[in-house]
C-alpha positions in Angstrom: -7.1 4.2 -10.5 -7.3 0.6 -11.4 -10.5 -1.3 -11.2 -12.0 -2.3 -7.9 -11.6 -6.1 -8.1 -7.9 -6.5 -7.5 -8.3 -7.3 -3.8 -10.9 -9.2 -1.8 -11.2 -6.0 0.2 -9.4 -2.7 0.0 -10.0 -2.0 3.7 -8.8 -4.5 6.3 -9.7 -4.1 10.0 -6.9 -5.5 12.2 -8.9 -5.0 15.4 -7.7 -3.6 18.7 -3.9 -3.0 19.2 -1.9 -1.7 22.1 -0.6 1.8 21.8 3.1 1.7 21.0 3.0 -1.9 19.8 5.2 -3.0 16.9 4.8 -5.4 14.0 1.0 -5.5 13.8 0.4 -7.6 10.7 -1.9 -6.5 7.9 -2.8 -8.6 4.9 -4.7 -7.7 1.8 -5.7 -10.8 -0.2 -5.5 -10.7 -4.0 -8.7 -11.3 -5.9 -8.1 -10.5 -9.6 -4.5 -9.4 -9.3 -1.2 -11.4 -8.9 2.2 -10.2 -7.8 3.2 -10.1 -11.5 0.5 -7.4 -12.0 2.2 -4.9 -9.7 4.4 -2.3 -11.2 8.1 -2.3 -10.3 10.5 0.5 -9.8 13.7 0.8 -11.9 15.6 -1.0 -9.1 13.2 -4.0 -9.3 11.3 -3.3 -6.0 7.5 -3.3 -6.1 5.9 0.2 -6.5 4.0 0.3 -3.2 4.0 3.5 -1.3 2.7 3.8 2.3 1.3 7.2 3.4 3.6 7.4 6.3 6.6 5.6 7.8 4.7 3.6 10.4 3.6 1.1 7.8 6.7 -0.8 7.1 8.2 -4.1 5.9 5.8 -4.3 3.0 6.1 -7.7 1.3 4.4 -8.9 -1.8 3.5 -12.6 -1.5 1.9 -15.1 -3.9 -1.6 -14.6 -2.3 -1.5 -10.9 -1.4 0.3 -8.1 0.3 1.6 -8.2 3.9 2.6 -5.1 5.8 3.7 -4.5 9.4 2.2 -1.5 11.3 4.4 0.0 14.1 2.3 2.3 16.3 4.2 5.2 17.5 2.4 5.4 20.9 0.8 8.7 20.1 -2.5 7.3 18.8 -5.6 6.5 20.8 -8.9 5.3 19.4 -9.7 4.5 15.8 -7.1 5.0 13.1 -7.1 4.5 9.4 -3.8 4.1 7.5 -3.3 3.9 3.7 -0.9 2.7 1.0 -0.8 3.0 -2.8 -0.1 -0.1 -4.9 0.8 0.9 -8.5 -0.4 -1.7 -11.0 1.2 -2.4 -14.4 -0.1 0.0 -17.1 -1.5 -2.4 -19.7 -1.5 0.3 -22.4 2.0 1.3 -21.6 1.3 5.0 -22.0 1.3 6.4 -18.4 4.8 6.6 -16.8 5.1 5.2 -13.3 7.1 8.3 -12.3 7.4 11.8 -13.5 9.4 14.9 -12.6 7.9 17.4 -10.4 8.3 21.1 -10.7 11.7 20.9 -8.9 12.9 18.2 -11.3 12.7 15.3 -8.7 11.1 12.1 -10.0 8.0 11.3 -8.0 5.2 8.7 -8.4 2.7 9.6 -10.9 -0.8 9.4 -9.5 -2.3 9.2 -13.0 -0.6 5.8 -13.4 -3.0 2.9 -12.5 -3.0 2.2 -8.8 -5.1 0.9 -5.9 -5.4 2.6 -2.6 -5.5 0.0 0.2 -6.3 0.9 3.9 -6.4 -0.7 7.3 -8.3 0.3 10.4 -7.5 -0.4 14.0 -8.6 0.6 17.4 -5.5 1.7 19.5 -5.9 1.2 23.2 
């Protein structure tokens, strides 16, 4: 894990949303991190991995990270969703990805990263 000062808050509360609603905006503001500090995949995209497909359209902006949450209509009450932001390895000794036991390249959770979350109440 990276240090805990990269973002103003690792958990953002987006308040009450309507069940089944789309494009609920979430924003994590940078504190001691810039977009240049986020690791990139071989194809040049930022190495940011949501825990599920409902958090989409993740965009790294100059002031932070914006994502859109699409509620599938199955949730009611309080929810908590997560995503991982892989930061650059300043030592350069921990690979961003590694092969799993089936030979498929997957993200290496030993690589420096930050887990961001957002909370909402679904009505």
